[in-house]
C-alpha positions as CSV (number, residue, x, y, z in Angstrom):
1,I,32.4,103.0,133.7
2,T,32.9,105.1,136.8
3,G,35.5,107.6,137.8
4,S,36.2,110.7,139.9
5,P,33.2,113.1,139.8
6,G,35.5,115.7,138.3
7,I,35.9,113.7,135.1
8,K,32.3,112.6,134.8
9,D,31.6,114.9,131.9
10,D,34.8,113.9,130.1
11,L,33.9,110.2,130.4
12,I,30.4,110.8,129.0
13,N,31.7,113.0,126.2
14,A,34.1,110.3,125.3
15,G,31.2,107.9,124.9
16,G,31.3,106.2,128.2
17,L,28.2,105.1,130.2
18,Y,29.0,106.8,133.5
19,E,27.7,105.1,136.7
20,D,28.0,106.7,140.1
21,A,29.0,103.5,142.0
22,S,31.9,102.5,144.2
23,V,33.0,99.9,141.5
24,V,31.9,99.1,138.0
25,V,32.9,96.0,136.1
26,D,32.7,95.9,132.3
27,R,34.1,92.6,131.1
28,N,37.8,92.7,132.2
29,H,37.8,96.4,133.1
30,V,37.3,97.4,136.7
31,S,36.9,101.1,137.6
32,S,36.2,103.0,140.8
33,R,35.7,106.6,141.8
34,K,38.0,107.4,144.7
35,P,40.4,105.9,147.2
36,D,37.5,105.2,149.7
37,D,36.2,102.7,147.1
38,L,39.4,100.7,147.2
39,P,37.9,97.8,149.3
40,D,35.1,97.2,146.7
41,F,37.6,97.7,143.8
42,C,39.9,95.1,145.3
43,R,37.1,92.6,146.0
44,E,35.9,92.8,142.4
45,L,39.4,92.5,141.0
46,I,40.1,89.4,143.1
47,R,36.8,87.9,142.0
48,L,37.7,88.4,138.4
49,M,41.1,86.9,138.8
50,I,39.8,83.8,140.7
51,G,37.1,83.4,138.0
C-alpha cells in the first residue's frame, strides 16, 4: 500500500506493507500518495476495469 508520507507510520503500524511509489496495486485495491500521482492512479484503475 502507499499513501501520503504523513501517514506512512500509521499504515505500517496497522500492518500494511508501505511502498513509496506513485501507485500501488494490491489485487483490486489501488492506492497513491498525492494528487500529483493521479495520472498513474487513473491509468492503473482503468487497466483493472478493462481487465
